All heavy atoms as TSV, in Angstrom:
chain	resi	resn	atom	element	x	y	z
A	1	MET	N	N	67.636	-60.262	-44.209
A	1	MET	CA	C	66.927	-59.871	-43.022
A	1	MET	C	C	67.129	-58.365	-42.819
A	1	MET	O	O	68.236	-57.866	-42.917
A	1	MET	CB	C	67.455	-60.662	-41.820
A	1	MET	CG	C	66.713	-60.351	-40.580
A	1	MET	SD	S	67.033	-61.267	-39.065
A	1	MET	CE	C	68.269	-62.443	-39.330
A	2	SER	N	N	66.065	-57.697	-42.493
A	2	SER	CA	C	66.153	-56.253	-42.321
A	2	SER	C	C	66.722	-55.920	-40.942
A	2	SER	O	O	66.768	-56.740	-40.034
A	2	SER	CB	C	64.773	-55.623	-42.483
A	2	SER	OG	O	63.957	-56.013	-41.408
A	3	VAL	N	N	67.142	-54.677	-40.809
A	3	VAL	CA	C	67.723	-54.212	-39.553
A	3	VAL	C	C	66.670	-54.233	-38.443
A	3	VAL	O	O	66.961	-54.603	-37.299
A	3	VAL	CB	C	68.310	-52.794	-39.730
A	3	VAL	CG1	C	68.782	-52.241	-38.410
A	3	VAL	CG2	C	69.431	-52.816	-40.754
A	4	ALA	N	N	65.448	-53.869	-38.780
A	4	ALA	CA	C	64.377	-53.852	-37.786
A	4	ALA	C	C	64.114	-55.255	-37.243
A	4	ALA	O	O	63.899	-55.439	-36.036
A	4	ALA	CB	C	63.105	-53.270	-38.392
A	5	MET	N	N	64.141	-56.249	-38.116
A	5	MET	CA	C	63.920	-57.628	-37.681
A	5	MET	C	C	65.067	-58.100	-36.788
A	5	MET	O	O	64.847	-58.782	-35.780
A	5	MET	CB	C	63.780	-58.551	-38.892
A	5	MET	CG	C	63.513	-59.988	-38.509
A	5	MET	SD	S	61.956	-60.203	-37.654
A	5	MET	CE	C	60.903	-60.508	-39.015
A	6	ALA	N	N	66.289	-57.721	-37.118
A	6	ALA	CA	C	67.442	-58.106	-36.311
A	6	ALA	C	C	67.368	-57.470	-34.922
A	6	ALA	O	O	67.648	-58.127	-33.910
A	6	ALA	CB	C	68.727	-57.712	-37.020
A	7	VAL	N	N	66.983	-56.208	-34.867
A	7	VAL	CA	C	66.850	-55.530	-33.578
A	7	VAL	C	C	65.748	-56.191	-32.753
A	7	VAL	O	O	65.907	-56.418	-31.544
A	7	VAL	CB	C	66.564	-54.019	-33.794
A	7	VAL	CG1	C	66.160	-53.360	-32.490
A	7	VAL	CG2	C	67.765	-53.345	-34.414
A	8	PHE	N	N	64.648	-56.524	-33.402
A	8	PHE	CA	C	63.550	-57.196	-32.709
A	8	PHE	C	C	63.992	-58.536	-32.130
A	8	PHE	O	O	63.681	-58.868	-30.982
A	8	PHE	CB	C	62.366	-57.389	-33.663
A	8	PHE	CG	C	61.261	-58.192	-33.062
A	8	PHE	CD1	C	60.425	-57.635	-32.101
A	8	PHE	CD2	C	61.061	-59.512	-33.440
A	8	PHE	CE1	C	59.398	-58.383	-31.536
A	8	PHE	CE2	C	60.043	-60.265	-32.877
A	8	PHE	CZ	C	59.209	-59.699	-31.922
A	9	LEU	N	N	64.731	-59.313	-32.907
A	9	LEU	CA	C	65.197	-60.612	-32.435
A	9	LEU	C	C	66.192	-60.481	-31.278
A	9	LEU	O	O	66.159	-61.270	-30.330
A	9	LEU	CB	C	65.805	-61.410	-33.586
A	9	LEU	CG	C	64.817	-61.915	-34.633
A	9	LEU	CD1	C	65.551	-62.624	-35.766
A	9	LEU	CD2	C	63.795	-62.846	-34.001
A	10	VAL	N	N	67.042	-59.480	-31.329
A	10	VAL	CA	C	67.983	-59.254	-30.234
A	10	VAL	C	C	67.223	-58.870	-28.969
A	10	VAL	O	O	67.508	-59.388	-27.879
A	10	VAL	CB	C	69.019	-58.172	-30.620
A	10	VAL	CG1	C	69.810	-57.722	-29.411
A	10	VAL	CG2	C	69.950	-58.703	-31.701
A	11	LEU	N	N	66.252	-57.978	-29.083
A	11	LEU	CA	C	65.456	-57.587	-27.920
A	11	LEU	C	C	64.643	-58.757	-27.369
A	11	LEU	O	O	64.519	-58.917	-26.154
A	11	LEU	CB	C	64.537	-56.425	-28.279
A	11	LEU	CG	C	65.232	-55.084	-28.551
A	11	LEU	CD1	C	64.206	-54.049	-28.992
A	11	LEU	CD2	C	66.006	-54.618	-27.334
A	12	LEU	N	N	64.119	-59.578	-28.251
A	12	LEU	CA	C	63.374	-60.759	-27.823
A	12	LEU	C	C	64.294	-61.730	-27.079
A	12	LEU	O	O	63.923	-62.292	-26.040
A	12	LEU	CB	C	62.719	-61.440	-29.026
A	12	LEU	CG	C	61.860	-62.661	-28.724
A	12	LEU	CD1	C	60.663	-62.261	-27.869
A	12	LEU	CD2	C	61.408	-63.311	-30.018
A	13	GLY	N	N	65.495	-61.909	-27.592
A	13	GLY	CA	C	66.461	-62.781	-26.923
A	13	GLY	C	C	66.835	-62.261	-25.547
A	13	GLY	O	O	66.946	-63.031	-24.592
A	14	LEU	N	N	67.014	-60.942	-25.420
A	14	LEU	CA	C	67.326	-60.356	-24.123
A	14	LEU	C	C	66.163	-60.525	-23.145
A	14	LEU	O	O	66.376	-60.777	-21.960
A	14	LEU	CB	C	67.681	-58.878	-24.285
A	14	LEU	CG	C	69.013	-58.584	-24.981
A	14	LEU	CD1	C	69.166	-57.092	-25.204
A	14	LEU	CD2	C	70.175	-59.133	-24.156
A	15	ALA	N	N	64.949	-60.396	-23.633
A	15	ALA	CA	C	63.776	-60.576	-22.772
A	15	ALA	C	C	63.672	-62.021	-22.281
A	15	ALA	O	O	63.353	-62.274	-21.116
A	15	ALA	CB	C	62.503	-60.177	-23.519
A	16	VAL	N	N	63.977	-62.959	-23.162
A	16	VAL	CA	C	63.946	-64.374	-22.764
A	16	VAL	C	C	65.023	-64.650	-21.724
A	16	VAL	O	O	64.778	-65.342	-20.724
A	16	VAL	CB	C	64.104	-65.286	-24.002
A	16	VAL	CG1	C	64.375	-66.715	-23.597
A	16	VAL	CG2	C	62.873	-65.201	-24.879
A	17	LEU	N	N	66.221	-64.120	-21.913
A	17	LEU	CA	C	67.289	-64.312	-20.929
A	17	LEU	C	C	66.934	-63.689	-19.589
A	17	LEU	O	O	67.205	-64.263	-18.537
A	17	LEU	CB	C	68.598	-63.726	-21.458
A	17	LEU	CG	C	69.290	-64.509	-22.571
A	17	LEU	CD1	C	70.512	-63.748	-23.057
A	17	LEU	CD2	C	69.675	-65.888	-22.082
A	18	ALA	N	N	66.307	-62.523	-19.605
A	18	ALA	CA	C	65.892	-61.881	-18.358
A	18	ALA	C	C	64.820	-62.711	-17.653
A	18	ALA	O	O	64.834	-62.833	-16.419
A	18	ALA	CB	C	65.376	-60.472	-18.641
A	19	ALA	N	N	63.911	-63.287	-18.399
A	19	ALA	CA	C	62.864	-64.124	-17.802
A	19	ALA	C	C	63.462	-65.385	-17.184
A	19	ALA	O	O	63.068	-65.792	-16.081
A	19	ALA	CB	C	61.821	-64.494	-18.850
A	20	ILE	N	N	64.416	-65.991	-17.850
A	20	ILE	CA	C	65.065	-67.189	-17.308
A	20	ILE	C	C	65.845	-66.836	-16.049
A	20	ILE	O	O	65.770	-67.545	-15.037
A	20	ILE	CB	C	65.977	-67.840	-18.375
A	20	ILE	CG1	C	65.126	-68.439	-19.489
A	20	ILE	CG2	C	66.874	-68.898	-17.748
A	20	ILE	CD1	C	65.923	-68.909	-20.683
A	21	ALA	N	N	66.585	-65.739	-16.081
A	21	ALA	CA	C	67.344	-65.320	-14.899
A	21	ALA	C	C	66.415	-64.998	-13.736
A	21	ALA	O	O	66.685	-65.367	-12.589
A	21	ALA	CB	C	68.211	-64.117	-15.244
A	22	GLY	N	N	65.313	-64.328	-14.000
A	22	GLY	CA	C	64.346	-64.019	-12.949
A	22	GLY	C	C	63.738	-65.270	-12.342
A	22	GLY	O	O	63.536	-65.347	-11.124
A	23	THR	N	N	63.459	-66.263	-13.166
A	23	THR	CA	C	62.912	-67.524	-12.657
A	23	THR	C	C	63.913	-68.223	-11.748
A	23	THR	O	O	63.557	-68.721	-10.683
A	23	THR	CB	C	62.529	-68.440	-13.835
A	23	THR	OG1	O	61.578	-67.767	-14.651
A	23	THR	CG2	C	61.952	-69.740	-13.336
A	24	VAL	N	N	65.165	-68.252	-12.152
A	24	VAL	CA	C	66.197	-68.880	-11.334
A	24	VAL	C	C	66.347	-68.160	-9.996
A	24	VAL	O	O	66.437	-68.788	-8.940
A	24	VAL	CB	C	67.543	-68.925	-12.097
A	24	VAL	CG1	C	68.679	-69.334	-11.189
A	24	VAL	CG2	C	67.447	-69.857	-13.287
A	25	VAL	N	N	66.330	-66.836	-10.018
A	25	VAL	CA	C	66.445	-66.059	-8.776
A	25	VAL	C	C	65.264	-66.349	-7.859
A	25	VAL	O	O	65.432	-66.530	-6.646
A	25	VAL	CB	C	66.550	-64.555	-9.087
A	25	VAL	CG1	C	66.346	-63.716	-7.844
A	25	VAL	CG2	C	67.893	-64.246	-9.720
A	26	LEU	N	N	64.059	-66.418	-8.399
A	26	LEU	CA	C	62.887	-66.700	-7.566
A	26	LEU	C	C	62.951	-68.093	-6.954
A	26	LEU	O	O	62.585	-68.284	-5.790
A	26	LEU	CB	C	61.608	-66.558	-8.394
A	26	LEU	CG	C	61.182	-65.133	-8.696
A	26	LEU	CD1	C	59.953	-65.129	-9.606
A	26	LEU	CD2	C	60.876	-64.391	-7.423
A	27	VAL	N	N	63.407	-69.067	-7.704
A	27	VAL	CA	C	63.502	-70.428	-7.173
A	27	VAL	C	C	64.538	-70.487	-6.059
A	27	VAL	O	O	64.319	-71.120	-5.024
A	27	VAL	CB	C	63.839	-71.426	-8.304
A	27	VAL	CG1	C	64.237	-72.772	-7.740
A	27	VAL	CG2	C	62.659	-71.576	-9.239
A	28	ILE	N	N	65.663	-69.808	-6.237
A	28	ILE	CA	C	66.703	-69.823	-5.205
A	28	ILE	C	C	66.224	-69.103	-3.950
A	28	ILE	O	O	66.436	-69.570	-2.829
A	28	ILE	CB	C	67.998	-69.201	-5.750
A	28	ILE	CG1	C	68.613	-70.142	-6.780
A	28	ILE	CG2	C	68.987	-68.926	-4.633
A	28	ILE	CD1	C	69.804	-69.570	-7.504
A	29	ARG	N	N	65.544	-67.975	-4.098
A	29	ARG	CA	C	65.049	-67.240	-2.933
A	29	ARG	C	C	63.943	-67.984	-2.210
A	29	ARG	O	O	63.709	-67.769	-1.022
A	29	ARG	CB	C	64.522	-65.869	-3.348
A	29	ARG	CG	C	65.599	-64.887	-3.633
A	29	ARG	CD	C	65.011	-63.517	-3.873
A	29	ARG	NE	N	66.054	-62.575	-4.251
A	29	ARG	CZ	C	65.821	-61.389	-4.738
A	29	ARG	NH1	N	64.589	-60.978	-4.919
A	29	ARG	NH2	N	66.819	-60.597	-5.055
A	30	ASP	N	N	63.238	-68.845	-2.909
A	30	ASP	CA	C	62.119	-69.573	-2.314
A	30	ASP	C	C	62.597	-70.648	-1.345
A	30	ASP	O	O	61.807	-71.182	-0.583
A	30	ASP	CB	C	61.258	-70.191	-3.418
A	30	ASP	CG	C	59.969	-70.761	-2.884
A	30	ASP	OD1	O	59.397	-70.158	-1.969
A	30	ASP	OD2	O	59.542	-71.810	-3.383
A	31	GLY	N	N	63.843	-70.986	-1.352
A	31	GLY	CA	C	64.355	-71.966	-0.416
A	31	GLY	C	C	64.606	-73.324	-1.028
A	31	GLY	O	O	64.936	-74.266	-0.334
A	32	ARG	N	N	64.422	-73.458	-2.302
A	32	ARG	CA	C	64.676	-74.705	-3.025
A	32	ARG	C	C	63.942	-75.891	-2.431
A	32	ARG	O	O	64.438	-77.003	-2.393
A	32	ARG	CB	C	66.183	-74.998	-3.056
A	32	ARG	CG	C	66.966	-73.937	-3.768
A	32	ARG	CD	C	68.412	-74.294	-3.811
A	32	ARG	NE	N	69.182	-73.137	-4.234
A	32	ARG	CZ	C	70.479	-73.098	-4.253
A	32	ARG	NH1	N	71.177	-74.135	-3.904
A	32	ARG	NH2	N	71.104	-72.024	-4.645
A	33	GLY	N	N	62.762	-75.650	-1.888
A	33	GLY	CA	C	61.949	-76.739	-1.369
A	33	GLY	C	C	62.414	-77.277	-0.031
A	33	GLY	O	O	62.101	-78.405	0.316
A	34	GLU	N	N	63.140	-76.494	0.751
A	34	GLU	CA	C	63.595	-76.963	2.057
A	34	GLU	C	C	62.410	-77.178	2.984
A	34	GLU	O	O	61.426	-76.457	2.951
A	34	GLU	CB	C	64.553	-75.948	2.676
A	34	GLU	CG	C	65.864	-75.837	1.943
A	34	GLU	CD	C	66.778	-74.777	2.551
A	34	GLU	OE1	O	66.470	-74.266	3.643
A	34	GLU	OE2	O	67.797	-74.492	1.920
A	35	ILE	N	N	62.530	-78.175	3.840
A	35	ILE	CA	C	61.485	-78.494	4.791
A	35	ILE	C	C	61.646	-77.583	6.006
A	35	ILE	O	O	62.750	-77.448	6.526
A	35	ILE	CB	C	61.570	-79.975	5.199
A	35	ILE	CG1	C	61.378	-80.856	3.961
A	35	ILE	CG2	C	60.551	-80.306	6.276
A	35	ILE	CD1	C	61.605	-82.316	4.217
A	36	PRO	N	N	60.575	-76.965	6.465
A	36	PRO	CA	C	60.695	-76.099	7.643
A	36	PRO	C	C	61.059	-76.916	8.872
A	36	PRO	O	O	60.794	-78.116	8.940
A	36	PRO	CB	C	59.310	-75.467	7.774
A	36	PRO	CG	C	58.404	-76.343	7.010
A	36	PRO	CD	C	59.217	-77.014	5.956
A	37	PRO	N	N	61.665	-76.285	9.884
A	37	PRO	CA	C	62.051	-77.020	11.072
A	37	PRO	C	C	60.838	-77.599	11.799
A	37	PRO	O	O	59.747	-77.033	11.766
A	37	PRO	CB	C	62.764	-75.983	11.935
A	37	PRO	CG	C	62.311	-74.666	11.424
A	37	PRO	CD	C	61.990	-74.859	9.980
A	38	GLU	N	N	61.072	-78.706	12.461
A	38	GLU	CA	C	59.993	-79.352	13.199
A	38	GLU	C	C	59.657	-78.523	14.438
A	38	GLU	O	O	60.560	-78.037	15.120
A	38	GLU	CB	C	60.436	-80.752	13.615
A	38	GLU	CG	C	59.310	-81.580	14.153
A	38	GLU	CD	C	59.722	-83.018	14.339
A	38	GLU	OE1	O	60.546	-83.505	13.559
A	38	GLU	OE2	O	59.218	-83.641	15.282
A	39	PRO	N	N	58.384	-78.347	14.745
A	39	PRO	CA	C	58.021	-77.539	15.910
A	39	PRO	C	C	58.555	-78.187	17.193
A	39	PRO	O	O	58.604	-79.402	17.323
A	39	PRO	CB	C	56.498	-77.511	15.887
A	39	PRO	CG	C	56.069	-78.568	14.943
A	39	PRO	CD	C	57.215	-78.863	14.044
A	40	SER	N	N	58.938	-77.341	18.153
A	40	SER	CA	C	59.501	-77.853	19.393
A	40	SER	C	C	58.432	-78.306	20.380
A	40	SER	O	O	58.724	-79.003	21.339
A	40	SER	CB	C	60.381	-76.787	20.046
A	40	SER	OG	O	59.615	-75.654	20.334
A	41	VAL	N	N	57.187	-77.915	20.153
A	41	VAL	CA	C	56.103	-78.310	21.043
A	41	VAL	C	C	55.476	-79.590	20.508
A	41	VAL	O	O	55.119	-79.669	19.333
A	41	VAL	CB	C	55.044	-77.184	21.127
A	41	VAL	CG1	C	53.889	-77.598	22.010
A	41	VAL	CG2	C	55.679	-75.903	21.600
A	42	ARG	N	N	55.364	-80.573	21.366
A	42	ARG	CA	C	54.743	-81.833	20.938
A	42	ARG	C	C	53.256	-81.627	20.675
A	42	ARG	O	O	52.602	-80.860	21.387
A	42	ARG	CB	C	54.940	-82.900	21.998
A	42	ARG	CG	C	56.398	-83.271	22.184
A	42	ARG	CD	C	56.485	-84.476	23.030
A	42	ARG	NE	N	55.685	-85.529	22.410
A	42	ARG	CZ	C	56.143	-86.726	22.113
A	42	ARG	NH1	N	57.375	-87.027	22.385
A	42	ARG	NH2	N	55.376	-87.629	21.559
A	43	PRO	N	N	52.689	-82.277	19.676
A	43	PRO	CA	C	51.255	-82.124	19.412
A	43	PRO	C	C	50.431	-82.690	20.562
A	43	PRO	O	O	50.811	-83.669	21.192
A	43	PRO	CB	C	51.034	-82.908	18.129
A	43	PRO	CG	C	52.259	-83.684	17.874
A	43	PRO	CD	C	53.344	-83.147	18.734
A	44	TRP	N	N	49.305	-82.077	20.820
A	44	TRP	CA	C	48.435	-82.532	21.895
A	44	TRP	C	C	47.522	-83.631	21.396
A	44	TRP	O	O	47.312	-83.791	20.195
A	44	TRP	CB	C	47.610	-81.378	22.442
A	44	TRP	CG	C	46.799	-80.679	21.403
A	44	TRP	CD1	C	47.179	-79.600	20.686
A	44	TRP	CD2	C	45.499	-81.024	20.943
A	44	TRP	NE1	N	46.203	-79.229	19.799
A	44	TRP	CE2	C	45.157	-80.098	19.944
A	44	TRP	CE3	C	44.590	-82.014	21.248
A	44	TRP	CZ2	C	43.938	-80.148	19.275
A	44	TRP	CZ3	C	43.376	-82.055	20.585
A	44	TRP	CH2	C	43.058	-81.128	19.611
A	45	THR	N	N	46.987	-84.376	22.280
A	45	THR	CA	C	45.981	-85.376	21.939
A	45	THR	C	C	44.860	-85.288	22.961
A	45	THR	O	O	45.070	-84.922	24.112
A	45	THR	CB	C	46.548	-86.804	21.954
A	45	THR	OG1	O	47.098	-87.073	23.236
A	45	THR	CG2	C	47.610	-87.002	20.900
A	46	ALA	N	N	43.675	-85.616	22.524
A	46	ALA	CA	C	42.513	-85.674	23.405
A	46	ALA	C	C	41.942	-87.080	23.249
A	46	ALA	O	O	41.166	-87.356	22.342
A	46	ALA	CB	C	41.491	-84.618	23.023
A	47	GLY	N	N	42.407	-87.957	24.094
A	47	GLY	CA	C	41.999	-89.355	23.959
A	47	GLY	C	C	42.660	-89.949	22.725
A	47	GLY	O	O	43.883	-89.965	22.598
A	48	THR	N	N	41.866	-90.393	21.775
A	48	THR	CA	C	42.409	-90.972	20.549
A	48	THR	C	C	42.408	-89.973	19.396
A	48	THR	O	O	42.773	-90.327	18.280
A	48	THR	CB	C	41.595	-92.206	20.136
A	48	THR	OG1	O	40.235	-91.802	19.944
A	48	THR	CG2	C	41.678	-93.288	21.192
A	49	LEU	N	N	41.986	-88.730	19.650
A	49	LEU	CA	C	41.936	-87.734	18.590
A	49	LEU	C	C	43.273	-87.002	18.500
A	49	LEU	O	O	43.757	-86.474	19.496
A	49	LEU	CB	C	40.815	-86.720	18.857
A	49	LEU	CG	C	39.412	-87.298	18.949
A	49	LEU	CD1	C	38.448	-86.220	19.389
A	49	LEU	CD2	C	39.021	-87.893	17.631
A	50	PRO	N	N	43.889	-86.941	17.323
A	50	PRO	CA	C	45.172	-86.242	17.190
A	50	PRO	C	C	44.969	-84.734	17.058
A	50	PRO	O	O	43.886	-84.260	16.746
A	50	PRO	CB	C	45.748	-86.819	15.905
A	50	PRO	CG	C	44.545	-87.172	15.101
A	50	PRO	CD	C	43.506	-87.618	16.094
A	51	SER	N	N	46.056	-83.991	17.280
A	51	SER	CA	C	45.987	-82.538	17.147
A	51	SER	C	C	46.098	-82.085	15.700
A	51	SER	O	O	45.841	-80.944	15.389
A	51	SER	CB	C	47.100	-81.886	17.961
A	51	SER	OG	O	48.358	-82.299	17.459
A	52	LEU	N	N	46.518	-82.979	14.814
A	52	LEU	CA	C	46.663	-82.658	13.395
A	52	LEU	C	C	45.602	-83.397	12.594
A	52	LEU	O	O	45.145	-84.469	13.009
A	52	LEU	CB	C	48.047	-83.092	12.894
A	52	LEU	CG	C	49.242	-82.421	13.555
A	52	LEU	CD1	C	50.528	-83.079	13.092
A	52	LEU	CD2	C	49.264	-80.952	13.219
A	53	PRO	N	N	45.218	-82.867	11.436
A	53	PRO	CA	C	44.286	-83.602	10.585
A	53	PRO	C	C	44.894	-84.943	10.151
A	53	PRO	O	O	46.107	-85.086	10.045
A	53	PRO	CB	C	44.090	-82.686	9.374
A	53	PRO	CG	C	44.550	-81.350	9.812
A	53	PRO	CD	C	45.562	-81.561	10.876
A	54	TYR	N	N	44.060	-85.920	9.953
A	54	TYR	CA	C	44.539	-87.236	9.562
A	54	TYR	C	C	45.343	-87.198	8.261
A	54	TYR	O	O	46.265	-87.977	8.081
A	54	TYR	CB	C	43.375	-88.226	9.425
A	54	TYR	CG	C	42.798	-88.617	10.758
A	54	TYR	CD1	C	41.532	-88.193	11.145
A	54	TYR	CD2	C	43.518	-89.421	11.626
A	54	TYR	CE1	C	41.012	-88.560	12.368
A	54	TYR	CE2	C	42.994	-89.790	12.846
A	54	TYR	CZ	C	41.728	-89.364	13.213
A	54	TYR	OH	O	41.228	-89.706	14.430
A	55	SER	N	N	45.011	-86.291	7.367
A	55	SER	CA	C	45.739	-86.223	6.094
A	55	SER	C	C	47.195	-85.805	6.316
A	55	SER	O	O	48.090	-86.224	5.579
A	55	SER	CB	C	45.067	-85.239	5.143
A	55	SER	OG	O	45.053	-83.939	5.723
A	56	ARG	N	N	47.488	-84.984	7.326
A	56	ARG	CA	C	48.859	-84.577	7.605
A	56	ARG	C	C	49.608	-85.651	8.379
A	56	ARG	O	O	50.819	-85.746	8.298
A	56	ARG	CB	C	48.872	-83.270	8.389
A	56	ARG	CG	C	48.509	-82.107	7.501
A	56	ARG	CD	C	48.887	-80.777	8.058
A	56	ARG	NE	N	50.292	-80.709	8.415
A	56	ARG	CZ	C	50.759	-79.879	9.325
A	56	ARG	NH1	N	49.947	-79.096	9.982
A	56	ARG	NH2	N	52.036	-79.843	9.594
A	57	LEU	N	N	48.918	-86.443	9.165
A	57	LEU	CA	C	49.572	-87.480	9.954
A	57	LEU	C	C	50.212	-88.537	9.061
A	57	LEU	O	O	51.248	-89.094	9.413
A	57	LEU	CB	C	48.587	-88.135	10.910
A	57	LEU	CG	C	48.174	-87.303	12.121
A	57	LEU	CD1	C	47.112	-88.035	12.927
A	57	LEU	CD2	C	49.372	-87.014	12.983
A	58	ARG	N	N	49.621	-88.812	7.904
A	58	ARG	CA	C	50.185	-89.821	7.011
A	58	ARG	C	C	51.524	-89.396	6.419
A	58	ARG	O	O	52.338	-90.215	6.093
A	58	ARG	CB	C	49.200	-90.128	5.881
A	58	ARG	CG	C	48.080	-91.017	6.352
A	58	ARG	CD	C	47.203	-91.388	5.197
A	58	ARG	NE	N	45.950	-90.666	5.398
A	58	ARG	CZ	C	45.232	-90.128	4.448
A	58	ARG	NH1	N	45.596	-90.198	3.214
A	58	ARG	NH2	N	44.115	-89.473	4.733
A	59	ARG	N	N	51.744	-88.085	6.268
A	59	ARG	CA	C	52.980	-87.586	5.674
A	59	ARG	C	C	54.142	-87.581	6.657
A	59	ARG	O	O	55.270	-87.534	6.280
A	59	ARG	CB	C	52.781	-86.174	5.162
A	59	ARG	CG	C	51.931	-86.125	3.931
A	59	ARG	CD	C	51.944	-84.725	3.390
A	59	ARG	NE	N	50.558	-84.315	3.230
A	59	ARG	CZ	C	50.138	-83.090	3.182
A	59	ARG	NH1	N	50.963	-82.110	3.329
A	59	ARG	NH2	N	48.875	-82.815	3.021
A	60	ILE	N	N	53.862	-87.603	7.929
A	60	ILE	CA	C	54.925	-87.487	8.930
A	60	ILE	C	C	55.665	-88.781	9.090
A	60	ILE	O	O	55.281	-89.832	8.938
A	60	ILE	CB	C	54.350	-86.992	10.287
A	60	ILE	CG1	C	53.770	-85.616	10.112
A	60	ILE	CG2	C	55.402	-87.022	11.366
A	60	ILE	CD1	C	53.081	-85.068	11.329
């Protein structure tokens, strides 16, 4: 193996490690999927119509 190929492989390995480290940092900063706090104001209703779309009501 030539010296140029070895240098290329070392640089490629460092780039891969930097990409993995950057991905881990972004995932940790993103909050790891934590659920936001529940709003303190109760949702309003107008008769039988909810204040949230029906698609969100099923998840609650």
